[in-house]
C-alpha positions as CSV (number, residue, x, y, z in Angstrom):
1,X,36.1,99.6,191.4
2,X,34.4,101.3,194.4
3,X,37.8,102.0,195.9
4,X,39.3,103.6,192.7
5,X,35.9,105.5,192.6
6,X,36.8,106.8,196.0
7,X,39.9,108.3,194.7
8,X,42.3,105.8,196.1
9,X,45.7,105.7,194.1
10,X,46.0,102.5,191.9
11,X,49.3,101.4,193.8
12,X,47.3,101.5,197.0
13,X,44.5,99.5,195.7
14,X,47.0,96.9,194.4
15,X,48.6,96.7,197.7
16,X,45.2,96.1,199.7
17,X,44.8,93.2,197.1
18,X,47.9,92.0,197.5
19,X,47.5,91.7,201.3
20,X,43.9,90.2,201.1
21,X,45.4,87.7,198.6
22,X,47.8,86.5,201.3
23,X,45.0,86.3,203.8
24,X,43.1,84.2,201.6
25,X,45.9,82.0,200.8
26,X,46.5,81.5,204.4
27,X,42.8,80.3,204.8
28,X,43.0,78.0,201.9
29,X,46.1,76.3,203.8
30,X,44.3,76.1,206.9
31,X,41.4,74.4,205.3
32,X,39.0,77.1,205.8
33,X,38.5,78.0,202.2
34,X,38.4,75.7,199.1
35,X,40.4,78.3,196.9
36,X,41.6,81.6,196.9
37,X,39.2,84.2,195.3
38,X,41.9,86.7,194.7
39,X,43.4,85.6,191.5
40,X,45.4,87.3,188.9
41,X,42.3,88.0,186.9
42,X,40.9,89.8,189.7
43,X,44.1,91.7,190.5
44,X,44.2,95.4,189.7
45,X,47.0,97.0,187.9
46,X,49.8,98.1,190.1
47,X,49.9,101.4,188.7
48,X,52.5,104.3,190.2
49,X,54.6,106.5,188.3
50,X,58.1,105.9,187.0
51,X,60.6,107.2,189.6
52,X,62.4,110.3,188.9
53,X,66.1,109.4,188.4
54,X,68.5,112.5,189.2
55,X,71.4,113.1,187.0
56,X,75.0,112.8,188.2
57,X,75.2,116.5,188.1
58,X,72.1,117.3,190.0
59,X,73.4,114.6,192.7
60,X,76.4,116.5,193.2
61,X,74.7,119.7,193.2
62,X,72.4,118.4,196.1
63,X,75.3,117.4,197.9
64,X,76.8,120.6,197.9
65,X,73.6,122.3,198.8
66,X,73.1,120.7,202.0
67,X,75.0,121.3,205.2
68,X,78.4,120.2,205.6
69,X,77.6,117.6,208.3
70,X,74.9,116.1,206.2
71,X,76.7,115.6,203.1
72,X,77.7,111.9,204.1
73,X,74.0,111.2,204.1
74,X,73.5,112.0,200.3
75,X,76.6,109.9,199.7
76,X,75.1,107.0,201.4
77,X,71.8,107.4,199.8
78,X,73.2,107.9,196.2
79,X,76.2,105.6,196.2
80,X,75.1,102.9,198.8
81,X,71.4,103.1,198.4
82,X,70.3,103.5,202.2
83,X,67.0,104.5,203.1
84,X,66.4,107.7,205.0
85,X,66.0,105.8,208.4
86,X,69.0,103.5,207.7
87,X,71.0,106.4,207.0
88,X,70.0,107.9,210.4
89,X,70.7,104.7,212.2
90,X,74.0,103.8,210.9
91,X,76.8,103.8,213.4
92,X,80.3,104.3,213.1
93,X,80.9,100.6,213.9
94,X,78.5,99.5,211.3
95,X,81.2,100.3,208.7
96,X,84.3,98.5,208.1
97,X,86.3,101.5,206.4
98,X,89.5,99.4,205.8
99,X,87.5,96.7,203.7
100,X,85.0,99.1,202.5
101,X,81.8,97.6,203.7
102,X,78.7,99.2,205.0
103,X,76.5,97.0,207.1
104,X,72.9,98.3,207.6
105,X,71.6,97.3,210.9
106,X,69.1,99.4,212.7
107,X,66.9,102.4,211.8
108,X,67.4,105.7,213.4
109,X,65.0,104.8,216.3
110,X,67.3,101.9,217.1
111,X,64.9,99.4,216.1
112,X,66.7,96.6,214.2
113,X,65.8,96.3,210.4
114,X,63.2,93.7,210.0
115,X,64.5,91.4,207.3
116,X,67.6,89.8,206.7
117,X,67.5,91.4,202.9
118,X,67.6,94.8,204.6
119,X,70.7,93.9,206.6
120,X,72.9,92.8,203.4
121,X,76.2,93.9,203.7
122,X,77.2,96.4,200.9
123,X,80.6,97.0,199.4
124,X,81.7,100.7,199.0
125,X,84.8,101.9,197.0
126,X,87.8,103.3,198.8
127,X,87.0,106.7,197.8
128,X,83.9,106.5,199.3
129,X,85.3,105.0,202.6
130,X,88.1,108.0,202.8
131,X,85.1,110.5,202.7
132,X,83.1,108.9,205.2
133,X,86.0,108.5,207.5
134,X,86.7,112.3,207.2
135,X,83.3,113.1,208.0
136,X,83.5,110.8,211.2
137,X,86.6,112.2,212.1
138,X,85.4,115.8,211.8
139,X,82.1,115.7,213.2
140,X,82.7,112.8,215.9
141,X,79.8,111.0,217.8
142,X,78.8,107.5,217.4
143,X,76.9,107.8,214.2
144,X,78.2,108.5,210.7
145,X,75.6,111.2,210.0
146,X,75.2,113.9,212.6
147,X,73.6,116.8,213.6
148,X,76.8,118.7,213.4
149,X,77.6,118.7,217.2
150,X,78.4,115.0,217.3
151,X,74.7,113.9,217.8
152,X,72.7,111.6,215.8
153,X,70.5,113.3,213.5
154,X,66.8,112.8,212.7
155,X,65.0,111.5,209.4
156,X,62.9,114.8,210.0
157,X,66.0,117.0,209.8
158,X,67.3,115.1,206.9
159,X,64.2,115.4,204.7
160,X,64.1,119.1,205.6
161,X,67.4,119.6,204.5
162,X,66.6,118.0,201.2
163,X,63.5,120.2,200.8
164,X,65.5,123.3,201.4
165,X,68.3,122.2,198.9
166,X,66.0,120.9,196.4
167,X,65.1,124.6,194.8
168,X,69.0,125.1,194.4
169,X,69.3,122.2,191.9
170,X,68.1,122.8,188.5
171,X,65.4,120.4,187.2
172,X,64.9,118.3,190.5
173,X,60.9,118.0,190.7
174,X,59.3,119.6,193.9
175,X,58.4,116.2,195.2
176,X,62.1,114.8,195.3
177,X,62.8,112.9,198.3
178,X,66.0,111.6,200.2
179,X,64.5,108.0,199.3
180,X,64.6,109.1,195.5
181,X,68.6,109.0,195.7
182,X,68.3,105.0,195.7
183,X,67.1,105.5,192.0
184,X,70.1,107.2,191.2
185,X,72.1,104.1,192.3
186,X,69.9,101.6,190.4
187,X,70.4,103.8,187.3
188,X,74.2,104.2,187.8
189,X,74.4,100.3,187.9
190,X,72.1,99.6,185.1
191,X,73.9,101.9,182.8
192,X,77.3,100.4,183.9
193,X,75.9,97.1,182.3
194,X,74.9,95.1,185.6
195,X,72.0,92.8,185.4
196,X,68.9,92.6,187.4
197,X,70.4,90.2,190.4
198,X,73.3,92.8,191.0
199,X,70.8,95.5,191.1
200,X,68.5,93.9,193.2
201,X,71.0,92.7,195.7
202,X,72.6,96.3,195.9
203,X,69.1,97.7,196.7
204,X,68.3,94.8,198.9
205,X,64.9,94.2,197.0
206,X,63.2,91.2,198.5
207,X,62.6,89.8,194.8
208,X,63.5,90.5,191.4
209,X,60.3,91.2,190.3
210,X,60.4,94.4,192.8
211,X,63.4,95.7,190.9
212,X,62.0,95.0,187.6
213,X,58.8,96.6,188.2
214,X,60.4,99.8,189.6
215,X,63.5,99.9,187.1
216,X,62.8,97.5,184.2
217,X,62.4,100.6,181.9
218,X,65.9,101.7,182.8
219,X,67.6,98.5,180.9
220,X,68.2,98.8,177.2
221,X,65.6,97.6,174.8
222,X,65.7,93.9,174.7
223,X,64.3,93.8,171.2
224,X,67.0,96.1,170.0
225,X,69.7,94.2,171.9
226,X,68.5,90.9,170.2
227,X,68.2,92.5,166.8
228,X,71.8,93.8,167.1
229,X,73.1,90.4,168.4
230,X,71.6,88.4,165.4
231,X,72.9,91.0,162.9
232,X,76.3,90.9,164.1
233,X,76.4,87.2,163.4
234,X,74.8,87.5,160.2
235,X,77.2,90.4,159.2
236,X,80.3,88.3,160.4
237,X,79.0,85.6,158.1
238,X,78.6,88.0,155.2
239,X,82.0,89.3,155.8
240,X,83.8,86.0,155.8
241,X,81.8,84.7,152.8
242,X,82.9,87.8,150.7
243,X,86.5,87.2,151.8
244,X,86.1,83.5,150.9
245,X,84.6,84.7,147.5
246,X,87.2,87.0,147.0
247,X,90.3,84.7,147.5
248,X,88.7,82.0,145.3
249,X,88.6,84.8,142.5
């Protein structure tokens, strides 16, 4: 309560509680505590707003509004789901253009990605492979996204480009960031009928819970889906009964 009274965001308080719970669980495991005082009953709500999901038209408008040499970054964010630092760190040899696979390995500063989940190879369609390959041939250098002179770009330059292009795209909120392009990919996959495990894998979330907490509202309403499924069975039974009755008559 004191943290909330101090004006801290619900999501930040939730993260602090989760971290404290982990520490307490370790203490219980080591025999220092009899039980973990951080239970689900004491856990604050996660908070946080639903992420803004750009439309396809907005994604392409943003792509066209940034400098030519940064357009591959928008493609990697919206259609591969790479984070800003991953885009900046992606080297030419991290992409198998022939087979259509992107392998995130490092961040922009050269530090390796911390988790195996983050290093999950990501399949991409041939159309995207062709566009990325053309960008590499045009701009040169060791990285897929460059500064326009064959050198690696920076996360700062990428975010600045998004801020500059944002007012040119109708309807994009003022706080839209490069990272928000991942939300578009999630929406695209969900709208195409993919389940939570597929979306989790493509966004490289550590757990399905993270995926559902962030994007659960984008899936079709489960109650309506269940109602429609049951209704379809009953309607089919009614049709067959009607046909049988008619034939007997």
